[in-house]
C-alpha positions in Angstrom: -8.2 -11.3 -15.5 -11.4 -12.2 -13.6 -14.0 -9.5 -12.9 -16.6 -9.5 -10.1 -20.0 -7.8 -10.2 -19.8 -6.8 -6.5 -18.0 -7.7 -3.2 -20.5 -10.5 -2.5 -19.6 -12.2 -5.8 -15.9 -11.8 -4.9 -16.5 -13.3 -1.5 -18.4 -16.3 -2.9 -15.6 -16.9 -5.4 -13.0 -16.8 -2.6 -15.1 -19.2 -0.5 -15.3 -21.7 -3.4 -11.5 -21.6 -3.4 -11.3 -22.3 0.3 -10.1 -18.8 1.2 -11.5 -18.0 4.8 -12.4 -14.3 5.0 -13.8 -14.5 8.6 -10.9 -12.4 10.0 -11.2 -9.7 7.3 -12.3 -6.3 8.6 -10.8 -6.9 12.1 -7.4 -6.0 13.7 -5.0 -5.0 10.8 -7.1 -6.7 8.1 -9.1 -4.9 5.4 -12.6 -5.9 4.4 -13.9 -7.8 1.4 -15.3 -4.5 0.1 -11.8 -3.0 0.3 -10.5 -5.8 -1.9 -13.3 -5.4 -4.4 -12.6 -1.7 -4.6 -8.9 -2.4 -5.2 -9.9 -4.6 -8.2 -12.4 -2.0 -9.5 -9.9 0.9 -9.5 -7.1 -1.3 -11.0 -4.8 -1.7 -7.9 -5.0 -5.5 -7.8 -6.4 -8.4 -9.9 -6.8 -12.2 -10.1 -5.7 -14.1 -13.1 -7.5 -17.1 -14.6 -9.0 -19.4 -11.9 -6.2 -19.0 -9.4 -7.1 -17.4 -6.0 -3.8 -15.5 -5.9 -4.0 -11.7 -5.7 -1.6 -9.8 -8.0 -0.3 -6.4 -6.9 2.3 -4.0 -8.2 3.7 -1.8 -5.4 6.2 1.0 -5.2 8.1 1.8 -2.0 9.6 5.2 -1.5 12.7 5.6 0.6 13.0 9.1 2.1 16.1 9.9 4.2 16.9 12.4 6.9 20.4 12.1 8.3 20.9 8.4 9.1 17.2 7.7 9.3 14.4 6.7 6.9 10.7 7.8 7.0 8.4 5.0 8.3 4.6 5.0 8.3 4.0 3.9 11.9 0.2 3.5 11.6 -2.9 4.3 9.6 -6.2 5.6 11.1 -9.1 3.9 9.3 -12.5 5.3 8.6 -14.1 2.7 11.0 -12.0 3.9 13.9 -9.4 1.2 13.9 -5.7 1.9 13.9 -3.7 -0.3 11.6 0.0 -0.8 12.5 2.3 -0.5 9.4 6.0 0.0 10.3 7.2 0.4 6.7 8.3 3.1 4.3 5.7 5.0 2.2 4.2 2.6 -0.3 1.4 2.6 -2.9 -0.2 0.1 -5.1 0.4 0.9 -8.8 -2.9 1.3 -10.7 -3.5 -0.3 -14.1 -2.0 2.0 -16.7 0.3 3.8 -14.2 4.1 3.5 -14.0 6.0 3.3 -10.7 7.2 6.9 -10.9 3.6 8.1 -11.3 2.5 5.9 -8.4 5.4 7.1 -6.2 4.4 10.7 -6.8 0.7 9.9 -6.1 1.7 8.2 -2.9 3.6 11.1 -1.5 0.8 13.6 -2.5 -1.9 11.5 -0.9 -0.1 10.2 2.2 2.2 13.2 3.0 0.1 16.0 1.7 2.8 17.2 -0.7 2.5 18.9 -4.1 4.1 17.1 -7.0 6.6 20.1 -7.4 8.0 19.3 -3.9 9.0 15.7 -4.9 12.3 14.8 -6.4 12.4 11.1 -7.4 15.7 9.4 -8.2 15.1 7.0 -11.1 18.7 5.8 -10.9 17.9 4.3 -7.5 15.1 2.1 -8.9 15.2 -1.6 -8.1 12.5 -4.3 -8.3 11.8 -7.8 -7.1 8.9 -10.2 -7.1 7.7 -12.6 -4.4 4.6 -14.4 -3.2 3.4 -14.4 0.4 0.3 -14.4 2.5 -1.3 -10.9 2.5 -1.2 -8.9 5.8 -4.2 -6.9 4.6 -6.2 -10.0 3.6 -5.3 -13.0 5.9 -5.4 -16.4 4.2 -5.0 -14.9 0.7 -1.7 -15.3 -1.0 -0.5 -12.4 -3.0 2.1 -12.1 -5.8 3.9 -8.8 -5.2 5.9 -7.1 -7.9 7.8 -4.6 -5.7 9.5 -1.4 -7.0 11.7 0.6 -4.7 12.9 4.2 -5.4 14.5 6.9 -3.4 13.2 10.4 -3.2 14.2 13.8 -1.8 11.7 16.1 -0.1 12.9 19.2 1.8 9.6 20.2 3.5 9.0 17.3 5.9 8.9 17.7 9.7 11.9 16.2 11.5 9.8 14.9 14.4 7.0 12.4 14.5 3.9 13.7 12.6 0.4 12.9 11.5 -1.0 13.8 8.1 -4.7 13.5 6.9 -5.0 11.2 3.9 -5.6 13.2 0.7 -7.3 10.9 -1.9 -10.0 11.2 -4.6 -11.1 7.6 -3.9 -13.9 7.9 -1.4 -13.8 4.1 -0.8 -10.3 4.3 0.6 -10.5 3.2 4.2 -7.5 5.3 5.4 -8.2 8.8 6.9 -4.8 9.6 8.3 -1.1 8.5 8.4 1.3 8.6 11.4 5.0 9.0 10.4 8.3 8.8 12.2 12.0 8.8 11.3 13.7 5.6 12.3 17.1 3.9 12.0 17.0 1.4 9.2 16.7 -2.1 10.5 17.1 -5.4 8.7 13.4 -5.8 8.5 12.9 -2.3 7.0 15.8 -2.7 4.6 14.4 -6.1 3.5 11.0 -4.6 2.8 12.5 -1.6 1.0 
């Protein structure tokens, strides 16, 4: 794994590998500082000399009748609104397993207590793929994706907004917007 002293060193390294970061920090993209923070807290990493980001992610499928819970958007600290349209998801930190990350996700993003969450380990499935990152344009990311179903009885049945509850002050997200939606091919493919 490669380490970086600061976000400037990371940006210089990406530039030497012809990764254009000019769009980062605008529209739906995160900033170079956000990527550096991901690396520092163990949510992502680069191996050897390859400019491919490696991330382990857990998606959580929550059902209400024939619908699944979708994060419609995130409000960011800088005032931008980032469109998401996907189930609750969280990057798995170094030393954490997918069950711990799923619980952390639901606590931070839905404001739940761990006691309110019932994960179904028998529903677990995983896959790996590589694609250009939506968060960091022009940067390819190798995703190892875990998906698990959970049951929570205390969620609203209408669209709702929840402030983000995290101990990481560098996290750019301040609130999440949620809605129940019919599963589509796109959502099922992601999940």
